[in-house]
C-alpha positions in Angstrom: 0.0 0.0 0.0 1.2 3.5 -0.8 0.9 5.2 2.5 1.4 8.7 1.1 -1.5 8.6 -1.1 -3.6 6.5 1.2 -4.4 3.9 -1.7 -4.2 0.1 -1.9 -2.3 -1.9 -4.5 -5.3 -2.0 -6.9 -5.8 1.8 -6.7 -8.6 2.0 -4.5 -8.7 4.3 -1.4 -8.2 2.9 2.1 -11.2 2.1 4.2 -11.5 4.4 7.2 -11.6 2.9 10.8 -15.3 1.9 11.3 -16.2 2.1 7.5 -17.9 -0.9 6.1 -17.5 -2.5 2.8 -20.6 -3.4 0.9 -21.3 -6.5 -1.2 -21.0 -4.6 -4.4 -17.6 -3.2 -3.3 -16.3 -6.6 -2.2 -17.3 -8.0 -5.8 -15.9 -4.9 -7.6 -12.6 -5.3 -5.7 -12.7 -9.1 -6.4 -13.0 -8.4 -10.2 -10.0 -5.9 -10.0 -7.8 -8.2 -8.1 -8.5 -11.1 -10.4 -7.5 -9.2 -13.5 -7.9 -11.2 -16.9 -8.2 -14.5 -15.0 -11.8 -13.5 -14.0 -14.2 -14.3 -11.1 -16.9 -17.1 -11.0 -19.7 -18.0 -8.7 -16.9 -20.5 -7.3 -14.6 -17.8 -6.6 -17.4 -15.5 -5.2 -18.5 -18.1 -2.8 -15.1 -19.1 -1.6 -13.7 -15.8 -1.2 -16.6 -13.5 -0.7 -19.4 -15.9 0.8 -21.5 -14.5 -2.2 -24.1 -16.9 -3.1 -25.2 -14.9 -6.3 -22.2 -13.2 -7.9 -24.2 -12.8 -11.1 -26.5 -10.2 -9.5 -23.8 -8.0 -8.3 -22.1 -8.3 -11.9 -25.5 -7.3 -13.6 -25.7 -4.4 -11.2 -22.3 -3.2 -12.2 -23.2 -3.5 -15.8 -26.7 -2.1 -15.8 -26.4 0.7 -13.1 -22.8 1.9 -13.5 -22.1 1.0 -17.3 -19.0 -1.2 -16.5 -18.2 -3.4 -19.4 -17.7 -6.9 -18.0 -17.2 -9.9 -20.3 -18.3 -13.3 -19.8 -17.9 -16.9 -21.1 -19.2 -20.2 -20.0 -16.9 -22.9 -18.7 -17.4 -26.5 -17.3 -16.6 -27.4 -13.7 -16.4 -30.9 -12.5 -17.9 -31.1 -9.1 -17.4 -33.4 -6.2 -20.2 -35.9 -7.4 -18.2 -36.6 -10.5 -20.7 -34.7 -12.9 -20.0 -31.3 -14.7 -21.8 -28.2 -14.5 -21.6 -25.1 -16.4 -20.6 -21.7 -14.9 -19.9 -18.2 -16.2 -16.6 -16.4 -15.8 -16.6 -12.7 -15.7 -13.8 -10.2 -16.1 -13.2 -6.5 -17.0 -13.2 -5.7 -20.8 -10.1 -3.6 -20.6 -7.9 -1.3 -18.5 -10.4 1.7 -19.1 -13.2 -0.4 -17.3 -10.8 -1.2 -14.4 -10.1 2.7 -14.0 -13.7 3.3 -14.1 -14.3 0.6 -11.5 -11.7 2.1 -9.2 -13.2 5.5 -9.6 -16.8 4.0 -8.7 -15.2 2.0 -5.6 -13.5 5.3 -4.4 -16.8 7.2 -4.8 -18.7 4.6 -2.8 -15.9 5.0 -0.1 -16.3 8.8 0.2 -20.0 8.5 0.8 
């Protein structure tokens, strides 16, 4: 973390003591941190305890005009079968910058 500017490694501002992070901030930060590797329902559940990542992704797309790309992939579950899930990632660096700006806006409120 750059202490002089009060920013974290991903460019977002540091949370103030007592300030709480919202579910949408968590998902947005997760998208930034995962980069082109992307996020899925599995990473959302494991890392964020978010049971419905697609709703948060949809909100970022619809309400904040963040371009988030997606693709289906197959995952083999513990029962031996496969299921199809979506992987989401930011379209480009401009979208990442836009998302950092949005997160910083939320944190100033």
